[in-house]
C-alpha positions as CSV (number, residue, x, y, z in Angstrom):
1,M,21.6,114.9,135.5
2,K,24.8,114.0,137.1
3,K,27.1,111.4,135.4
4,D,28.3,108.6,137.5
5,K,32.1,108.3,137.6
6,Q,33.3,104.9,136.4
7,S,36.1,103.4,138.5
8,M,39.2,102.3,136.8
9,T,39.6,98.7,137.9
10,S,42.1,97.8,135.2
11,I,44.9,99.9,136.6
12,P,45.3,98.0,140.0
13,G,44.9,94.7,138.1
14,L,47.8,95.6,135.8
15,A,49.9,96.7,138.8
16,L,49.3,93.3,140.5
17,L,50.2,91.5,137.3
18,G,53.4,93.6,137.0
19,L,54.3,92.7,140.6
20,L,53.7,89.0,139.9
21,A,55.8,89.2,136.8
22,T,58.6,91.0,138.6
23,G,58.6,88.3,141.3
24,V,58.9,85.5,138.8
25,I,61.5,87.2,136.8
26,G,63.5,88.0,139.9
27,I,63.5,84.3,140.9
28,W,64.5,83.3,137.4
29,H,67.3,85.9,137.5
30,T,68.6,84.6,140.8
31,F,69.0,81.0,139.5
32,A,70.3,82.1,136.1
33,S,73.1,84.4,137.4
34,F,73.6,83.2,141.0
35,N,73.1,86.8,142.1
36,A,71.0,87.6,145.2
37,L,69.7,90.9,143.8
38,G,66.9,89.1,141.9
39,L,65.8,87.3,145.0
40,I,65.6,90.6,147.0
41,A,63.5,92.1,144.2
42,A,61.2,89.0,144.1
43,A,60.8,89.1,147.9
44,I,59.8,92.8,147.8
45,S,57.5,92.2,144.9
46,F,55.7,89.2,146.4
47,G,55.5,91.0,149.8
48,I,53.8,94.0,148.3
49,L,51.5,91.7,146.3
50,A,50.5,89.8,149.4
51,I,49.8,93.0,151.4
52,V,47.7,94.6,148.7
53,S,45.8,91.5,147.8
54,F,44.7,90.7,151.4
55,M,43.9,94.3,152.6
């Protein structure tokens, strides 16, 4: 008998959670240090999150 391969659904979920955390921390970093680098990281993170979630 052939064994069915189980899909790993936890890895994409962890990646999405990491993107969400990066976005929130990026926004917090922007307001804490008045540096736009955190805002750029948050925009990229939320953009990737939106693209992957709605595909």
